[in-house]
Each structure stands twice: as structure tokens, then as C-alpha cells.
N, C-alpha and C positions, 0 to 999 in steps of 0.2 A: 503493500500499500503506499510506504514511504517512497518507493521508487516511481509509483505512479505520479504521485504530486510532484516530485521534484523535475520528472520528465516533462510534464505538463507546463509547469511554472518556468523552467529553463527555456523550452522550446518557445512559448509565448513572449517572455521577456526579451528574447535575443532577436527576434524578428519581425514583432508586431509593427515597428516603424516603418519597416520595409514595405508593408502591405498598405499602410496609410499612404506612404509617398507613392506606391504604384497607382492607387486607385486615384489620387489627386492628380497625377499627371495624365490621366485619360479624361478628366473632366469632372470627376466627383466631388460634390459640395462636401463641405465638413460632416454635414448629417449623413450624406450617401456613404463616406468612408468609413463613419462610425458604425452604420448599419451593416456594411460588408463584414468588418470585423466581428461584430456580435453573431451574425449568421455563420461565418466560418467556424467560430468557437462551437457554438450550440451544434452544427451539424457534425462536426469531426468528433464532438463528444458522445453524440448519440450513435455514430457510426462505430466509435471503439467500444462502446457499452455492448452493443448488439452483436456484432461480429465476434469479438472476444469471447462474450458468453456463450454464443452458439457453438464456436469452434472449438474451445477451451485451449485457445492459444492467445498469445499476448499481440494482438494485432492493433495497433496505434495507427492515428490519422493525424494529418497537419495540412496546413495550408501549404501551397506552392510558393515558396520563398524566391526561387528563381523565376517564376512565374510573374510574381509582382515586379521584379526587375524588367520582364520583358515589357510590362505594361510602362514602366518608366521610358524604356527605350522608345517604345511607340507613341509617346506622349507628343512627340514634335510633328507627328503625322496629321494633327488636327481632328481626329476622331471625337466625336460628341461621346458621352457617357452612355446614352442609350445603345449607340452603335457598338460601344465596348462591351455592354452587356450582352448583345446579341453574340459577339465573339466568346464572351464566357459559355452561354448556352452550347454553341458549336464544340466548344473544347470538352464540356461535360459529355456531349453526346458522342464525340469520338473515342473517349474513356470508356463509355459503356459498350461501344460498338467493339473496341479492341477487346474487352473482357468477355463479350459474347461470341466473337469470332475469331478463334484460334489464329486463322490464316494472317489477320491483320496484326495480331500480337507479335507473330514471328517476323512478318515484315518489318515492324518498327524496332524489334529487338536487332534487327540484321544492318540497322543503320551503323556505318563504321564508327568505333569508340573515338578516333579522332575527330570526326566529323561534329558528332554530338558534343564532345567537349569544346570544341571550337564556337559552336553556336552558344553554348552556355557562358563561356569566357568572354565572348565578344558582347552578349546582351549585358554582363555584369560589368564591363570595364568601365563604361560612363559613370556608374553609381560609384563605384570603388574609386573613381578619382575624386569624389565628392570631399573626403577629408583634406585632400592635397590644397583644393580650392578654398576650403574652409579656414586652414591654416594662413593661407596667402592672403585673404581677404579680412580676416578677423583673427589676428595673431593670438590674442588674449583668450577669446572665448573657443577658437577652433583649436589651438595649441592645448587649452586645459583638457578638452574632451579627448584629444588623440593621446595625450600624456597620461591619463588616467586609464584609457583602455589599453596603452602599452604595458603599465605596471602591473594591472590585473590580468593581463595576458600571460604574464609570467607567474604570478603567484596564485591566481584563483580563475582560470580561463573561463569557466561557465558563466563567471558574473562580469566579465570585462565589458561587454556591450549594455547590460542593463545600468552598470554604473555610469558609463560614458552618458547615457541617456538622462541619468539622474542629475549629473554634472551641467549637460545642456540645459535641463530645465531649471535648475538652480541659478544658473548664470542668467537666464532669461528673466527670473524675479529680481535677482541683485542688481542688475543692469538696466532694469525696467524698460527692455526692449520689446517685451512682449505686451506692453499694455494695450496698445492699438489692437493687435490681434486678439488679445483676451476679451476686448471689449465687443470686438466683431463676432467673436466666436458665442459670446453670451446673448447677442442680438439676432444671429441667424445660423449659428454653428451648432455642433452637437452639444445636447446639454448632459446631464450626469446620469440620467435614467436610460438604460437600453431600449432603443426605440429601433424597429425595422421600418425602413422606407422603402417604398415600392419604387421600380423604376421599369418602365414597359420596355422590353428589348426590341431594338430595331436592326433588322438585318440588311447590312450593306456589304455587298460582295467584296469590295477591296478591304474593307475593314475585317471581315470574315478571315481573309487570306492573311493580311497583315499582323493581325493580331491573335485570332483563334487558332490558326494552325501552328505557329510558333508556341504560343503558350500551351498547346497539346503535346508538341514534340519536347519541349522543354522539361514539361511536367512529367512525361513518361520517361525520359532518359535519364534525368538527375533526380527524380524523387521516387516513382513507383518501382523502376528496376531495381535501383539500391535498397529500397525498402524490403523487397522480396528476398535479395540477397542476404539483408541483415538477418532475417527470420530464418533463413536456411542455415546461416552460419552460428545461428544461436541454438542449434538442434532441433529445427522443425523443417524436414527435408520436402514435406508436402503441405505448404501453407496455402491458405484459401485464396488463391490468386484470383479466380474469376469473380468470387464473391466481392472481394475487394475493389476490384476494378469497377465492377458493375455498380456497386454501393457508393463508391467514391463519385462516380461520373454521374450517377443519378442523383446524388445529394448537389453537386455542382449545379446541374440543370435547376433544380429545385431551389438553390440558394442564389442563383445568379441575378433575378431581379431584385434581391435584396442587397448586391453589391459583392456576393462571393466569387471570386474569380476563380478559383481552381482548389479542390480538395484531391488529397492523395494519399499513398501510404506513407507513413513518417519514416526516416532514415535514421537521423541523429538522436532524436529522442526515443526511436524505437530499441537503440542499442541499450538505452538506460533501461527501458522497461522488459527487455526480453532476455538480457544476458544472464549469465550463471551468478552475478552479485545478487540478483532478485532471490534465486531459490536455486539450490542444487538440482532440483528435480524439475525437469522441464514441464511436467504435467501440472504444476503448481504456481506457475509464473503468470498466468492469464489474469489473475485478479489485479496485477500491476496496471495493465492497460484499462481494465474497466474502471479502476481508482484514476486513472489518469483522465478518462472519459469524464467521469465525475467532477474532476478538478478544471476541466475545460468547461462544463456548464457553468461551474461558479466564475471563472474568468470571463464568461459571455456577460456575466451581469455587471462586470467592472470594466467592459471594454469600451462602452461610451464615455465613461470618466477617463480613461486612458487616452482615448482620441481627442477629448476637450483639452487635455493638458498638453499633449503632443501638438494641436493646433495652436496653442499660444506662444509656442517657441519658434524662432526664426527658421523659416525653411532650410536654409543654408547649414544650419546646425543638425537638424532632424536628418536632412540628405547625409549628412558627415556620418551621424551614427548608424545610417541605414548602410552606407557603403562599407564602414568597419564590420558590421554584422555578415556582409557577403564575401569578405576577404577569403575566407576558408572555401567557399563554394568556387569562387574565382580561381583559386589555386587549384582546386581539383580539375576544373575545366581545362585549364592551361596545362597541366601536366598531363591530362589525356590528350590534349592536341597535340604536343610536341613530344609524345612519349618516343623515347629512343629505341625502344623495341620494335616499333613500327618502320616499315620502309620510308626512305626519305621522301618517296613520292607522295604517300600518305600525309606525312608531316607538311609538305609543301601546300598540298590541297586545304588541309586545315588551318594552316596560318592565312591562306588567302580566304576563306570564309571567316576567320576572326576578325581580319581587317575590314572585310566589307561589312560584317555586322556592326563592328563597334563605330564604323565612319558615319551611321546614321542617315545614309542617303535614302531618299524618298523618290522613287521612278515609277511614273505611271500610277501615283496613289498606293503603290505596295511598299512596304517597310523594308529597311535593310536586313532585318532577320530573315526574311524570306529570300532577298537575293544573295544574302550570304551562303545560305544552305543551297541556292542553286549554283552559285559561283563554285562553291566547295565540291560539290557533286560532279559537276562537269569536269572540272580540273582532276578530280581523282579517278573518274571514269578515263580521261585521256591519258593520264600519265601512268595508269596502271600497267605494270609490266604485261606483254603478250608472251605467252607460252607458245613457242613454236614446236609442231610435232617433230619428234626424232626421225630423221631421213631413214 
């Protein structure tokens, strides 16, 4: 039970700023962003309780943190929030289809690891540069946030990002820079009570391609596939993959009109709830995920208040904290993209994909994430060694 609470609180505190930043980037108002955070917490809590109870395995869920970074990268494309919500619906529907149709699941998992890593790293790079920008523009506030993160990264890694956020909020109060934002939040922003705000989805073909498809690919490659690997590595050779994918995809479709961008299997927090430290007997670990689900239901009640606090802070500092939270994911994607065990041709294609994605170009209304994946795939196919038949 303690592992479940720690896993939920750690997962929430380390990345909820990324979710709020991503939703705001695609046009969500503070109230809509707070609603998305509430919906995500509630839905992933219900999923963890139901599926873990039924399967007697510690199956935990989380929001797609890299998916939220996709929203930040797509924000420059000019999509409205209803159009982004339509892309959320498409992402959820594709995850359901992946779980229900094994052929699609096999196709997704066959995307070369360097390309999927490059897509993830390219999407995360602009946000991971935010701490650098914050220090350059606001040396005192930005430097304090980065310094606290760096110190705790060495002493207590799990609490480095939450502590950096606390420092950002404290500096907002001390320096009185958030007064205007706080009054604006009180006037038209999120309140302290959890409220779900409905947004009717709009299906724009370009936005579906620019946001929905990359959101689906990043969620599958960087969250669902590692989440299943964590469960297998923890001693569960046959995790309920189909149930988890269909359930998380359906929950995404259900929660999208309330601002939930993507739900998926947890990876990092899953390791806390499913490892041998929880209990030596694999058959007795599932209550940890159930407890984590209950904790997320409790965190849903606090999400509107958390969003209200964050909305009062300068956006630059919030983005800096979000960038620090994503450094680990960026490192993982970059390592996969330039893995030296892969052929040089694969790494070349992956680096090309990373550069195109990170450029933020928008051609014909289609965002850089799609163009990067296309460029990488074409380069990968062109440079792939051709095996000539022996004479």
C-alpha cells in the first residue's frame, strides 16, 4: 500500500506541470487545462483499480508525459483547443484499435527503435531547452529553480522536480510577479474545487494528422511498450496487454472532451508498484496498484487547486520545471536514436528525423513531428543495406 501511494504521488508531482503546459500550448484555458488534469487522474485511478483487481497483477496507469510534450511542439501550428480535443479522440481510438487488432500492434512495435527514439527526443528538445532560456532571461529565479533541481537530483532524485516547482511558486509569491496572473486566475481561471469542463471535439484533418498521429505513436512507443516490459521484467510474463490497451484507449476517448489528452500504461511509477520491493511474492503485489489508483482519485480532488497555483506562476518558470521533468525521457530517446549498436545508416536516419522534428517546421498545415517521421522513414529505407544474393 505504501508503494502505491509513493508511486502515485511521485508520478503526479514530477510531471503534472508538463500536462498543464501542453494543454495550454494547444489553446486550453486555465479552467480547461485544470479539467484535463482532473479527468486524467480520475480515469487512470479507475483503470488501475479495475484492471489490477480483475487480473491480480499490479497494472498501473498514467498520463502520457511525452504526449503532453507533443502538444507543446504542436502549439505553434495554430490549432484550436476543440480541434486538439478531436486529435485526443483519434489517439484513444487508435490505441483501442491497437489492443483489439493484433496486426496493428505488431506493426507499431516494428517501428525501428532509433526512429521512435528520435521522434521522442525531437519532440522533447524544445521544452528541455526551457531551463536554459529561463536562466538566461531570469538569472535569479531561473537559476534558483535549476540549482535546487540539481542538488536534489543528487540527494533525492524522486523529489528534484517537485522541489523545483515549489521554488518556482515561492519565488512567484516573494517577487510578486504572479499577482496579475493570480488575479486573472481568480477572475476567469480554475477555481480550487475540481470541475470538469466539456469541450466539443472538432475533427480537422490536418490537426488529426499533426497532433493525433504523433500523440498515438509517442504514447505507444514511449509509454505502453515500456510499461508492458516493466511488468514482464517484474515477473509477470503474460500481462493483460489487450485489456490495458483497450481500456486506456477507451478512457482517453471518454475523457478527451474534458481535456484528457492520452492515458497509457505507467512505466516509471509501475516499477515502484510492481517490483520485488513491494512483496517477494508476485501474487501479492497487485494491491499496490489498487492503492495507487485510490491515491490518484484523491489527487484528482486536488488537481484544480494545483492548476490554480501553477497558473499564477510565470509561464517561463513553469516551462523550465516541465523541461527539467522531461530530461530523463529526452535522454532515453536520444540514446535510442544514436545507439552505437545500430548500423550507421539507422543512426543517420534517426538524427535526420530528430532534427526535422525539433525544427518545428509546419508545411501544408502538417506539423514537424509527422514530417520528421516521414523524413526519417524515407532515409531509413533508402540507406538500408541491400543484401545481394550470392552468385
